[in-house]
C-alpha positions in Angstrom: 49.7 -64.7 -98.6 46.5 -66.8 -99.2 44.5 -65.8 -102.1 41.3 -64.9 -100.1 43.2 -62.5 -98.1 45.0 -60.5 -100.9 41.4 -60.3 -102.4 40.5 -58.6 -99.4 42.9 -56.1 -99.6 41.6 -52.4 -100.4 43.3 -51.1 -103.6 44.9 -47.9 -104.9 45.3 -46.7 -108.0 49.0 -45.2 -108.8 49.7 -43.2 -111.6 53.4 -42.3 -113.0 54.9 -46.0 -111.7 56.6 -46.2 -114.8 60.5 -46.3 -113.8 61.4 -48.5 -110.9 63.6 -45.5 -108.8 60.4 -42.7 -109.0 58.5 -41.6 -106.7 56.0 -43.5 -107.6 57.7 -46.6 -107.4 58.4 -45.8 -104.1 55.0 -45.2 -103.1 53.6 -48.6 -104.7 55.9 -50.6 -102.5 54.8 -48.7 -99.2 51.4 -49.1 -99.8 52.3 -52.7 -100.5 53.8 -53.0 -97.4 51.0 -51.4 -95.8 48.7 -54.0 -97.4 47.0 -52.4 -100.2 46.3 -54.0 -103.7 47.9 -52.1 -106.5 46.7 -50.4 -109.6 49.8 -49.0 -111.4 49.6 -46.6 -114.6 52.3 -45.3 -116.8 53.1 -44.9 -119.8 56.7 -46.3 -121.4 57.0 -43.6 -124.3 56.6 -40.4 -121.9 59.3 -42.3 -119.4 61.8 -42.6 -122.3 61.2 -39.0 -123.9 62.0 -37.8 -120.6 64.7 -40.0 -119.0 66.1 -42.0 -122.1 65.7 -45.1 -123.2 66.6 -47.0 -120.6 63.7 -45.2 -118.1 61.6 -48.6 -117.7 64.8 -51.3 -117.3 63.4 -53.1 -114.4 59.9 -52.2 -114.5 58.1 -55.7 -115.0 60.3 -57.3 -112.3 59.3 -54.5 -109.6 55.4 -55.6 -110.6 56.8 -58.8 -110.0 58.2 -57.9 -106.2 55.0 -56.3 -105.4 53.0 -59.4 -106.2 55.5 -61.3 -103.9 54.5 -58.9 -101.3 51.1 -60.1 -101.0 49.6 -56.8 -103.2 47.0 -58.1 -106.0 48.7 -56.3 -108.4 47.6 -54.4 -112.1 49.5 -52.8 -114.7 47.5 -49.9 -116.8 49.9 -48.4 -119.3 47.9 -45.3 -120.5 48.4 -42.2 -122.4 47.4 -39.7 -119.8 47.7 -37.2 -122.8 44.5 -38.7 -124.4 41.4 -37.9 -122.8 39.7 -41.0 -122.8 43.1 -42.3 -120.4 41.6 -41.4 -117.2 38.2 -43.1 -117.6 40.1 -45.9 -119.2 42.6 -46.1 -115.8 39.8 -46.1 -113.4 37.3 -48.7 -115.0 40.3 -50.9 -116.1 41.3 -50.9 -112.6 37.6 -51.1 -111.0 36.7 -54.2 -113.2 39.9 -56.1 -112.6 40.4 -55.2 -108.9 37.1 -54.0 -107.4 36.3 -50.6 -106.2 39.2 -48.5 -105.4 40.0 -47.1 -101.9 42.7 -44.5 -102.7 44.3 -42.3 -105.7 47.7 -41.1 -105.6 48.4 -38.8 -108.6 52.2 -39.4 -109.3 52.7 -38.6 -113.0 54.2 -35.6 -114.6 55.3 -34.5 -118.3 58.2 -32.2 -118.1 60.9 -31.0 -119.9 63.9 -28.1 -119.9 62.4 -25.8 -122.0 62.4 -22.2 -120.8 59.6 -19.7 -120.9 60.6 -18.4 -124.3 61.4 -21.8 -125.8 58.1 -23.2 -124.8 55.9 -23.8 -127.6 52.1 -24.1 -128.0 52.0 -27.6 -128.2 54.5 -28.3 -125.6 52.4 -25.9 -123.4 49.5 -27.6 -124.2 50.7 -30.9 -123.8 51.5 -29.7 -119.9 48.5 -28.9 -119.1 47.1 -32.4 -121.2 49.1 -34.1 -118.8 49.8 -32.7 -115.5 46.5 -30.7 -115.5 43.6 -32.0 -117.0 44.5 -35.6 -116.2 44.7 -35.1 -113.1 41.4 -33.3 -112.8 39.5 -36.0 -115.0 41.2 -39.3 -112.9 39.9 -37.5 -109.8 36.7 -37.0 -111.4 36.5 -40.8 -112.6 37.8 -42.3 -109.1 35.1 -40.1 -107.3 32.2 -41.3 -109.7 33.2 -45.2 -108.5 32.7 -44.1 -104.8 29.7 -46.1 -103.2 26.9 -43.4 -102.5 28.1 -41.8 -99.0 31.5 -42.9 -98.9 34.6 -41.2 -98.3 36.4 -37.9 -99.0 39.2 -36.5 -101.2 41.4 -34.0 -100.8 45.1 -33.0 -101.4 47.5 -33.8 -99.0 51.1 -33.2 -98.2 53.9 -34.7 -100.2 54.2 -38.2 -98.5 53.2 -41.8 -99.4 52.4 -41.5 -95.1 49.3 -39.8 -96.0 47.8 -43.1 -97.3 48.7 -45.7 -94.4 45.8 -47.2 -93.2 43.7 -49.9 -95.4 41.0 -49.0 -93.5 40.7 -45.3 -93.5 38.5 -43.7 -95.6 38.7 -43.2 -99.5 41.6 -40.7 -100.4 42.8 -38.9 -103.4 46.6 -37.8 -103.0 49.0 -35.7 -104.8 52.8 -36.0 -104.5 53.1 -32.3 -104.6 51.5 -30.6 -101.6 49.4 -27.0 -102.4 52.5 -25.0 -100.3 54.9 -26.4 -101.9 53.4 -25.5 -105.5 52.5 -22.1 -104.0 56.5 -22.0 -103.2 58.0 -23.1 -106.3 55.8 -20.1 -108.5 58.0 -17.4 -109.5 56.8 -13.7 -108.3 56.8 -10.2 -109.3 58.2 -9.4 -106.0 61.5 -11.5 -106.8 64.0 -9.0 -108.4 66.0 -12.1 -109.5 62.9 -13.6 -111.5 62.2 -10.2 -113.4 65.5 -9.1 -114.0 66.0 -12.9 -115.6 62.7 -12.3 -117.8 64.0 -8.9 -118.7 67.3 -10.2 -120.2 66.1 -13.3 -121.8 63.2 -10.6 -123.6 66.2 -8.3 -124.4 68.2 -11.0 -125.7 65.8 -12.3 -128.0 
């Protein structure tokens, strides 16, 4: 693709693109095919802690492949547990690629600890990455939108919600609000209540 054509592509910032088999990588590939330039955020130490030492194998090749599809590419490693990381991701992306038209939040911290095994430190890490970083990214993203332009909203869990390079500015999360509600345990669930009761007694 000619350099001028690539430069005219709108820019999407996608977090959580640290593996070739992850949701973030699939979204990035879809956006590249649909005509977006891409700024990809990842943090290899986190991916390796969750998925193992080989988690990031092939990531460099993925970035090359996306570039071969015509996308302007920028990789931004950043630890979203840090308070200043969100501002750094957005400012780096916009400085190198120009104002962003879409933000896709595909990052998440996860482990298999139970409710009773989770430490305060682990809870704080979950909140910092999964909640605080998402809020800060959206806030920083909104700050770079030109006056009077765009809108932001959570949308269903599919990359198709960000399909048109000429669409208004969007924020996309890979988990819809309805899915999050469905995954919450409730006091109305006998199985949840009895499990917690047994765990508390066993402890």
